[in-house]
N, C-alpha and C positions, 0 to 999 in steps of 0.2 A: 417570497419563500427563500429560505437559506439552503442553498445547495452548492455543489462545486460546479463551476462552469467548465465544460470540456473544451479543450483547444483543438481546433481542426487543423489537420495537415493540408498543405497546398503546394503546388508547384511540380515541375518536371523532375526535380532532384529527389523526390520521394523514392524509397526502395521499391523494387519491382516495377519500374516504369510508371510510378504514380499509384500503385495499388497499396503501398504501405507494407510493413512487415507482416508476414503470414506466420501461423504457428510453427511450421517447419523451420523458418528462418531463426526464430527465437530459440527453439530447441537446439539448433546447430550452433548458433553464435555463443550461447551460454553453456553449451555442452551438457544438456539434460541427460540423465542416465536412461539407457534403454531398459525396458522391462518393468519399470515402475510407472504406475498410473494413478496412485492415490487410492487404490483399492482398500476398502475397509475404513476409509477416513471420511469425515464430514467437514466440509468447509462452510462456515456461516458467513453470509454476505449481508452487511447492514445497508439498507437503502431507506432514503427519506424523500422519495418522489411519489410516483403513482404506479410503478410496476414495470413490466417488460413484455415483449412479444416472444412467445415460445417459438413461433414460426421463424422469426428472424434468427434466433439462436440455432434452430435446426439447420437453416440454410447455411449459416456460417460454419458450423461443425461439419456438415456434409461436404461443403466445398473444400474443406481442409482434410477430408478423409478420416474424420474423427467420429467414432461412435457416440451417439447422444448420451451424455451423462444423466444420471438420475437427478431430477430437479424438483424441489418442493417449495411452494410459496407459503410463508407463514405471516399472517397479519398480527402484529403486536397489539394494535389498538383499533382494529376494525377497518383499517384502510384496505380498499379493494385493489386488485390488480387490474388496471385499465387496458392491459394488452399492448402497452407500448405506444399509445396514441398521442401522448404529450411529449413536447420537446425535452422536458426534464427526465423522461424515461431513458434517455441515451446513457446515463450513468449506470443504471442497473443492467442495461443491455451489454455494455462494455465489461462490467465486472464479471457477470456470469459467463459470458462468451469466452473470455480469456482464462478465467479460473478453470472452466471446463475443458478448454483446449489443451491446457498444460497438465491437468490432473483429471483426465476423463473418467477414471475409475472411481473418483470420489463422489459422494452424495453432496449436492449443492443445496443449501438451505438459504433462501432469500428471506430475511427478516425485514418486513416492511412496516414503517411507521410514518405518520404525517409530520412533516417538519413545521407546519404552521406558517406564520407570516413574519415572525420576528426571531432574533437570536435567542431570546429567552424560551420561546416555544420549541425551537430547534434543540436547545440544550435539554429541555424536558424530554423530548423524543429520544435523544441519545441515552439519557438516563433510564427511561422506561425500557428501552431495547436491551441495554446491558443487563438490567435487573431481570428481564424476561429470560435472557439466555442463561444467566447464572442459575436459574431455577428450572431450566428446560431439561427434563428427564427423558423426553421423547427422542430428541435427535442428538443431543450431547456432542456438539462440534468440538474438534480439537484445534481448530485454527479459525480466526475471524479476519475478515477484510473490511476496513472502514476507509472509504475514499472521500470522506467529508471532513470539514473543519474550517477554521479561520483563526486569525490572530487571537491569542489568549485574551487580549484586552477587550475583545468584542463580546465575551461571554461573562456571566456572573461568576465571581470567584468560587462561590460555594458549589456551582455546577461542575466546574472543571475539577475541583478537588474530589467531588463525589465520583466523577468519571475515573479518576486515578485510583480511588479505593476499589471500585468495581472491577477495573482492569486487573488490579493486583490480585483480587479474589479469583478472577477467572484464570489468571496465569498459575496461581497456586493449585488449581484443579487440573492443570495440564491443557489449558486453552491459550495458545499463543495469539495475541491480539496485534495484528498488523494495521498500521495507520499511515495514510499518505501524509507527507510532510508539507504539502502545499505547492502551489504553482505561481506564487508571487515573489519568489526569491527571498532575500533577507528582509525586504519590505513587509511581506507576510500578510497583507490585508487585501481582501477582494475589492474593497472600496478604495479606488486609486486616489481619492481626494482626502484620505486620512493623513495623520501626522507623519511627516517624512523621517521616520526613525525605524530602526530595526525591530521586527516583531517575529516571534516564533509561533507556529500553529499549534493549537490544541484541537483534538486530544492527542496529537502526536507527541507533545511534550510530557505526557503522563509517564511517570518513571518506569512503569512496567510495560508500557506500550513499546512495540517495535516499529520505529519510525522509518518509513521508506521514502527516500528522495529520488531525484531524477538525473539521468545522464543523456547524452547524445551518442547513440551507438551507430557506428559506420558498418558498412557491409564487410569490411575486412576484420571486424571485431574490435577495432580501437574505440575507446570511449573518452569523452571529455565531459566536464560538467555541463548540464543543460542551462544555457543562457541565451536569451534572444536579444539580438542587438538591433532589430528593426525599429521602425518609427512608431509602432502601435502597441508597445509593451506586450509582446506575444507570450510572455511567461518565462519563468526560470525556476530551478529547483528550490523548494523551501528549505531553509536551514537557519539555525541561530541558537539562541539560548533563552531558556524559560526565565520569566520574572516571578513565577509562582512557586516553582520547585527548585530547591537548592541542588547543587551538584551531587548526584548519587555516588555512592562509594565506587561503583563499577567504572566511573569515569575519572576517578582521581588519578593523578599522575599524567594526564594528557596535556597539562598546561592550558586547560580550557578556562573559560570565565566561570563565574560563581554558580550559574544555573545549569539545569539539565540541558545538555546539548543535543540537537537533532540535525540531520537524520542519523540513523545507525548504519544503514546500507542504502544503496541506490541501484536502480536499473533503468533501462531505456525509458524516457518519458518525453523527449523532444518531439513536438508535432512534425518537425521537418524530417525526423526519422521515425515516423509514427506507425501505428498499428491499424490494420484493417479490422473493421467490425461490420456487421449488417444492422441497419437501423431503418425501420419503416420501409423495408423491402429493398433497400439500396445499400451497396457497399460504400462506406465512408472511412476516412483515415483520421484517427484521433491521437492525442497525446496527453501528457500531464502525469503527475504522480498518481492520479486516479488509475492509470494503467499499471504502473510499476507495483502498486500495492497488491492487487490480486495476483500478479505474476509471482511475487514473493510468497503470498499465502499458498499458492499451488506448490511452491518448492517446499514449504514447511509440511504440507500434506504428504509429499513424496518421502520426506525424511521420516515422518511418523510411520508411514507404511513400512519403510525399511527397518525402522526400530522395532515395530511390532513383529516382523519376521525374525528378528534377533532376540525376541522375548523381552524387549525393553519397553518401558511406558512411554506415553506421548511426552514430547518436549515440555519442559517447564523451566523458567528462568533463562530462556534463550538469549534475551537481551544482555544479561550478565555474561553469558558464555561468549558472545561476540567480542566482548572487551577482555575478559579474563583469560581467554584462550586465543587471543588475536594472532599470536605468532604461529599457531598451528593451523589456522583457517586459510583456505586457498582464496584469498581476496584478489580481485583485479583492482589494483590501486588506480584511482583517478587523480592524475597529477596536473591536469590542465583545465583552466577555466575558473569561473567564480559564479556567485549568485546575486550580483548587483541587479537591482530592478527598480523601476519607477523613480529614479534619481537617488536611491538609497544605496550607498556602497555596501557590498556584501562581503562574503568571506571567500578566500581563495581555496581551491582544491589543492591537494598536495599529498606527499607520502604519509602513510598512517591515517589517522582519523582527522576529519575536518568538519566544520559546521557548514559545509557546502554539499558534500556527497558522502559523509560518514566514512566508513571503511572502504567504500566502493562496492562493486558488484562481486559475484562469486562464480567460480567454475562449479556449476551445479552438481555434476557427478562427483567431484572430489569433496564438495561440501556435504552432500548427502551421505557419502561413504563415511566420512569422518564422524558425522553425527550419529551414524548407525552403530558405531563401535564405542562411543564415549559413554561411560557410566559416571555417576556422581557429578552430574552437571551442577552448576551454581544453584544455590537455593533461590526460591522466588520471593524472598523478602525485598522490601523496597530499597534497601541500601542507602537510605537518606541519612 
């Protein structure tokens, strides 16, 4: 089955004496705004496994002093929620636990579909789910979180281009689609025996997707690019350039290569500075851009809540705004590290945008504040 393999944290150097980062830590280190909870917003979480345990989620939220968010399971194709009994359910558990921890007032919708056994069946599942959400008049999410993907080259070209069209349609409707940029650095493939060249992950490379990469966040708030130098290829932030989508207009002037560059932003993803979740009744520490993605989706929900309070519509064209208004956005620039992985030389982090950590992370309070007052955001055309 095609899913994203979660990376486990280990060792005595993990935050909180081995417990991993807790929601209060992330709220503090990224300066989340007090008073915003995502109230009135709906976060769609796309899953291609078998479900999640509501009890695990309740234990996690209660242990963090967080009221249980509203949570709904929606089967796109008849796939049942198995209650978190399979190892692959760890992804859904992570996504909903952390999206709910950072935007507890939002309604969480888990859209579940079977990935099947091949890349082609997984691609079909993604397409079905995006089509389903596009026509979903019941829940109408304003932000989606997708923690799945692989190198563009592993999927049929027509499938990836269809994803791009569907994501553009969603964005035009005011649905920001956040996608993890991958955990295999510039190499970009889950299969470590593939060709040793650079690959960028899809659907993160879709022009209207908002690609979320990974950093290593220390307890003092400093961040570097997430790169693992150990002997077992423990992961690195996905980043690079598309071979399917040409450089979009919003990335012109960056001195980038000819394709759409990813990621756009990055947040903590290093398993060595990992996040706690509850899975199958036990606390575990996980990492990967699988975590960074729902973190940013929660931030978008907070921004949309604040915009609604100001009488403004949900964000549309946010990816263009990240580039077109870069000078005004409170980015935390990541200037140290790279995303070399599996013997493939990656890209260096640095001032401004890079194909390693994008623009970096953000001061969330300042970012949400700014988005709450900005009108006339970039249109949601593809800019190709």
